[in-house]
C-alpha positions as CSV (number, residue, x, y, z in Angstrom):
1,M,-26.8,7.9,3.9
2,D,-27.3,11.2,2.1
3,R,-23.8,11.5,0.7
4,H,-22.1,9.7,-2.1
5,Y,-19.0,7.6,-1.3
6,F,-16.6,5.3,-3.0
7,F,-14.4,2.6,-1.6
8,A,-10.7,2.5,-2.6
9,V,-9.6,-1.1,-2.5
10,D,-6.0,-2.3,-2.1
11,I,-5.8,-6.0,-2.8
12,G,-2.4,-7.4,-1.9
13,N,-1.0,-10.9,-1.7
14,T,-2.0,-11.3,2.0
15,R,-4.6,-8.7,2.8
16,I,-7.4,-6.6,1.3
17,K,-7.9,-3.1,2.6
18,C,-11.1,-1.2,1.7
19,G,-11.1,2.6,2.5
20,R,-14.2,4.7,2.3
21,F,-13.8,8.2,0.9
22,P,-16.4,11.0,0.2
23,W,-17.2,11.5,-3.4
24,Q,-16.1,15.1,-3.3
25,P,-12.4,15.7,-2.4
26,S,-11.4,17.8,0.5
27,S,-8.8,20.6,0.5
28,A,-6.3,18.4,2.2
29,R,-3.2,17.4,0.2
30,L,-3.8,13.8,1.0
31,P,-7.3,12.3,1.5
32,V,-7.7,10.1,4.5
33,P,-10.2,7.3,4.6
34,E,-13.2,7.8,6.8
35,Q,-13.4,4.0,7.4
36,V,-11.0,1.2,6.7
37,I,-12.1,-2.5,6.5
38,S,-9.3,-5.1,6.5
39,I,-9.8,-8.6,5.3
40,L,-7.6,-11.8,5.1
41,P,-9.2,-13.5,2.1
42,A,-7.1,-16.7,2.5
43,T,-8.8,-17.4,5.8
44,G,-12.3,-16.8,4.5
45,Q,-12.8,-13.7,6.7
46,W,-15.4,-12.2,4.4
47,S,-17.6,-11.7,7.5
48,A,-15.3,-8.8,8.4
49,L,-16.3,-7.0,5.2
50,E,-20.0,-7.8,5.9
51,E,-19.7,-6.4,9.4
52,G,-17.9,-3.3,8.2
53,L,-20.5,-2.6,5.6
54,K,-23.3,-2.6,8.1
55,S,-22.7,1.1,8.6
56,V,-22.9,1.7,4.9
57,P,-26.3,0.6,3.8
58,E,-26.7,-0.2,0.1
59,Q,-28.4,2.5,-1.8
60,P,-28.3,2.5,-5.6
61,G,-26.1,5.3,-7.0
62,T,-24.4,6.3,-3.8
63,I,-21.4,4.0,-3.7
64,T,-18.8,2.7,-6.1
65,W,-15.8,0.5,-5.7
66,W,-12.4,1.2,-7.2
67,I,-9.9,-1.7,-7.0
68,A,-6.2,-1.7,-7.3
69,S,-5.1,-5.3,-7.2
70,V,-1.9,-7.5,-7.4
71,N,-3.8,-10.7,-6.5
72,R,-6.1,-12.0,-9.2
73,S,-7.8,-14.7,-7.2
74,A,-8.6,-12.4,-4.4
75,T,-10.0,-9.9,-6.9
76,T,-12.3,-12.5,-8.4
77,E,-13.5,-13.4,-4.9
78,L,-14.2,-9.8,-3.9
79,V,-16.0,-9.0,-7.2
80,E,-18.2,-12.0,-6.7
81,F,-18.9,-11.0,-3.1
82,L,-20.0,-7.5,-4.2
83,R,-22.1,-9.0,-7.1
84,L,-24.0,-11.1,-4.7
85,R,-24.3,-8.7,-1.7
86,R,-24.0,-5.2,-3.2
87,A,-25.4,-5.7,-6.7
88,S,-26.4,-2.1,-7.2
89,E,-22.9,-0.8,-6.7
90,K,-20.5,-0.4,-9.6
91,V,-17.0,-1.9,-9.5
92,F,-14.0,-0.5,-11.4
93,L,-10.6,-2.2,-11.8
94,L,-7.8,0.4,-12.0
95,T,-4.9,0.0,-14.3
96,S,-1.7,2.0,-15.0
97,Q,-3.6,4.0,-17.6
98,E,-5.6,5.8,-14.8
99,I,-2.5,6.7,-12.8
100,P,-2.2,10.5,-12.8
101,I,1.6,10.7,-12.7
102,P,4.1,9.9,-15.5
103,V,5.6,6.4,-15.3
104,S,9.1,6.5,-16.9
105,L,9.3,2.8,-17.6
106,P,9.0,0.9,-20.9
107,H,6.0,-1.1,-19.7
108,P,3.9,0.7,-17.1
109,D,1.2,-2.0,-17.3
110,R,3.7,-4.5,-15.8
111,V,4.3,-2.4,-12.6
112,G,2.3,-3.3,-9.6
113,I,-0.7,-1.0,-9.4
114,D,-0.2,-0.8,-5.6
115,R,3.3,0.6,-6.1
116,L,2.0,3.2,-8.6
117,A,-0.9,4.2,-6.2
118,A,1.5,4.7,-3.3
119,A,3.7,6.9,-5.6
120,V,0.7,9.0,-6.4
121,A,0.2,9.7,-2.7
122,A,3.9,10.5,-2.3
123,E,3.7,12.9,-5.2
124,A,1.0,14.8,-3.2
125,L,3.2,14.9,0.0
126,R,6.7,15.5,-1.3
127,R,8.3,18.9,-1.3
128,P,8.0,20.5,-4.7
129,G,11.0,19.9,-6.9
130,Y,12.5,17.2,-4.5
131,P,12.7,13.5,-5.3
132,A,10.9,11.0,-3.1
133,I,11.4,7.4,-2.0
134,V,8.4,5.2,-1.1
135,V,8.9,2.2,1.1
136,D,6.0,-0.3,1.4
137,V,6.3,-3.2,3.8
138,G,4.0,-6.0,3.0
139,T,4.4,-9.6,1.7
140,A,7.1,-8.0,-0.3
141,I,9.0,-4.8,0.5
142,T,9.1,-2.3,-2.3
143,V,11.4,0.7,-2.3
144,D,10.4,3.0,-5.2
145,V,11.6,6.4,-6.5
146,L,9.8,9.5,-7.7
147,S,12.0,12.0,-9.7
148,P,12.1,15.7,-8.8
149,Q,9.7,16.2,-11.7
150,G,7.2,13.7,-10.2
151,S,7.6,10.7,-12.4
152,F,7.7,7.1,-11.2
153,E,11.2,5.9,-12.0
154,G,11.0,2.3,-10.7
155,G,12.7,0.8,-7.7
156,A,13.4,-2.4,-5.9
157,I,11.4,-5.4,-4.6
158,A,12.7,-7.5,-1.7
159,C,11.3,-10.2,0.5
160,G,9.0,-9.0,3.3
161,P,9.7,-10.3,6.8
162,G,6.9,-12.8,6.7
163,I,8.3,-14.4,3.5
164,A,11.9,-14.4,4.9
165,A,10.8,-16.1,8.2
166,R,8.7,-18.6,6.3
167,A,11.6,-19.5,4.0
168,L,13.8,-20.2,6.9
169,Y,11.2,-22.5,8.4
170,E,10.2,-24.3,5.2
171,F,13.7,-24.8,3.6
172,T,15.5,-26.0,6.7
173,D,15.0,-29.1,8.9
174,L,15.2,-27.7,12.4
175,L,14.4,-23.9,12.3
176,P,11.0,-23.1,13.7
177,Q,8.3,-20.8,12.7
178,I,8.5,-17.3,14.3
179,D,6.1,-14.4,14.6
180,T,7.1,-11.3,12.6
181,L,4.5,-8.9,14.0
182,W,7.0,-6.9,16.1
183,T,5.9,-4.0,18.3
184,S,9.5,-3.2,19.2
185,P,12.9,-4.1,17.6
186,P,14.2,-7.6,18.6
187,P,17.7,-7.7,20.1
188,P,20.4,-8.0,17.5
189,I,22.1,-10.7,19.5
190,G,19.6,-13.6,19.8
191,R,20.1,-15.9,22.9
192,N,18.2,-18.8,21.4
193,T,17.2,-20.0,17.9
194,Q,13.9,-18.0,17.7
195,E,15.6,-14.8,18.9
196,A,18.5,-15.3,16.4
197,M,16.0,-15.8,13.5
198,A,14.1,-12.7,14.6
199,A,17.3,-10.7,14.7
200,G,18.3,-11.8,11.3
201,V,14.9,-11.2,9.7
202,F,14.2,-7.9,11.3
203,W,17.6,-6.2,11.2
204,G,18.1,-7.7,7.7
205,M,15.0,-5.9,6.6
206,V,16.2,-2.6,8.2
207,G,19.6,-3.0,6.6
208,T,18.1,-3.8,3.2
209,V,15.8,-0.8,3.2
210,R,18.6,1.6,4.5
211,E,21.0,0.5,1.8
212,L,18.4,0.8,-1.0
213,I,17.4,4.3,0.2
214,S,21.1,5.3,0.4
215,R,21.9,4.1,-3.1
216,Q,18.7,5.4,-4.7
217,A,19.2,8.8,-3.0
218,S,22.8,9.0,-4.4
219,N,21.3,9.6,-7.8
220,F,20.0,13.0,-6.8
221,S,21.6,16.2,-5.7
222,D,18.8,16.9,-3.2
223,Q,18.0,14.5,-0.3
224,P,14.7,12.7,-1.1
225,D,11.7,12.8,1.1
226,V,11.1,9.2,2.4
227,F,7.6,7.9,3.0
228,V,7.0,4.5,4.7
229,T,3.8,2.6,4.8
230,G,2.5,-1.0,5.3
231,G,2.5,-3.4,8.2
232,G,5.3,-2.7,10.5
233,G,6.0,0.5,8.6
234,A,5.8,2.7,11.7
235,L,8.5,0.8,13.5
236,L,10.7,0.7,10.4
237,A,10.3,4.5,9.8
238,S,11.3,5.2,13.4
239,L,14.6,3.3,12.8
240,L,15.4,4.9,9.4
241,G,15.9,8.4,10.8
242,G,16.4,11.4,8.5
243,S,13.3,12.5,6.7
244,A,11.5,9.2,6.9
245,Q,7.7,9.6,7.6
246,Y,5.2,6.9,8.3
247,V,1.9,7.3,6.4
248,E,-0.6,4.7,7.6
249,H,-2.9,4.4,4.5
250,L,-0.6,5.7,1.8
251,T,-1.7,3.3,-0.9
252,L,-5.5,3.8,-0.2
253,S,-4.9,7.5,-0.3
254,G,-3.1,7.2,-3.6
255,I,-6.0,5.1,-5.0
256,A,-8.4,7.9,-3.8
257,L,-6.3,10.6,-5.5
258,T,-6.4,8.5,-8.7
259,V,-10.2,8.2,-8.5
260,Y,-10.6,12.0,-7.9
261,H,-8.3,12.8,-10.9
262,Y,-10.2,10.3,-13.1
263,L,-13.6,11.7,-12.2
264,A,-12.4,15.3,-12.7
265,H,-11.1,14.6,-16.2
266,H,-13.9,12.6,-17.5
267,T,-17.0,14.6,-18.4
268,Q,-19.2,11.5,-18.9
269,R,-19.8,10.7,-15.3
270,D,-22.3,8.1,-14.4
271,D,-23.3,8.6,-10.8
272,S,-26.2,6.2,-11.0
């Protein structure tokens, strides 16, 4: 490998995503990862990371890792994995201090770094002078707001579909487990218990997000741009209508933008 790369790492509560980006930014508004490795740490699937890294041989000074995490135990596991298997590659843990947009909240350090990273990407995509709303569907669903001036204003956190379905199963006697990996919308009128649960969880999610977007948008004179990401985000975006756009790797791209900004504004760069 004759080029320098870095991995932007999004560590969530269920999944770890590692996106490989070139060291030098392109002219595109939003950087897109050249490779994405997805891991489920709870199942011990570190072999997926080992397999994905076979195409990226370890060479001192060519690769660094930049981690945005909301899962401390998974972070510890990943850092230990890298220490043992990629010892020459430096690892950096991102905080709110590195985020290159204003955060108009009293305690930016208490905001999920994944939410802030997604907002950084939305800032690069939104129409100048227009507000934006960022929807991320994961273990939790977040619906966050960027002001017309580009500052992170906060938002809402709701249960993701997996949590909602799991709660119905675990806190009742007779309701079963259901799959929430939908490829198309389930019918809103379930003809059996499983279908009824799917209808409630799925359309409840759609209704929650629609209502939050509507109420958040009412704070602005201009209609916000809406960006949707995360698992199931493409299906959700197709049902929201309006200006909703699905962006597959929004958070990874936001981490990459944060890294590029950090490197550009720190003269003491250690590339070795």
